[in-house]
N, C-alpha and C positions, 0 to 999 in steps of 0.2 A: 504494499499501499505508497503509494508517497503522498507525500505533505501535502496538497489541494486535496486529496481525498484523504488524510486523515485528521484535515481541519473539518469537511465537508460531514463528516461523521457524526464530528463533533459539537456544527450547529446544528443536526438535528434533535442527534439528543439531549444540548443545553431547551434546544424550541418544544420538544415533543416535554421539557418535566413542567415548561411552561406551562401549556396547556393544557394536559393532569394539572397541575393546580389551581391555574381556575377554572375548571368546569370542580374540586373539588368545594374555591370558592364559597360558590352560586351553587353550590349544594348543604353549607357551612350557613349562608343565607337566610333560601331560601326555611329551614329548621332555626332559625331569631338566633342562632349562634355567633356571633358580631365578635366577639374579642377573635376565635376561630378559620371567619372569614379572613381578619384583619392580618390575619398571620396566616394560614397561602397566601394571598394577592399581594401582600409583601412580599413572599419567594417568589407567586409568577414574577413576576417584578424581575426581581434577584435574578433568577437562570432566563427573563427575557431580557435584560440585556447581557449577560452573559455569553448567547447565539446569539445576537447581532454583535460585543464587541471579536468572538470570532471570524467574523465573514468581515471586516472591517484591521481583518487584526491586530489588534486594539489588544487592551489586556489591565485586567488590574488587583492589583494582592488575591484575592480568595479563589475568582473562577477556575485563575488557571494551578493554584494547591492542591485545586480538588476535582479539576479533569481526569478523567481517564488519559494512562500513556502521553500526558502531559508533565515535562521537567521544567521550572523555572530556571533560569542561570543567574543569580543573587549581586554577583559577584564586580557586574561591568558599570 
C-alpha cells in the first residue's frame, strides 16, 4: 500500500467514525440524554476534523498519535 492509499484509508476510517458518532448523538438527543448527546457531537466533530486534516495532509497532536499505523516524528 502506497502513502496515498494509506492516507485515503485513514480518511475513510476517521470519516466513518464521525458519521457513527453523529448517528449516536441523534439517538441520544431523541432519548433526551443531552449530556451524552454533547459528548457524541464533540467526538463527531473531532473525528471529522481528523479526516479533513488527513485530506489536506495536515495534523495536530492527538489524531496522529492515535491513528492506526501512523508514527509522528516529534524531533523536527
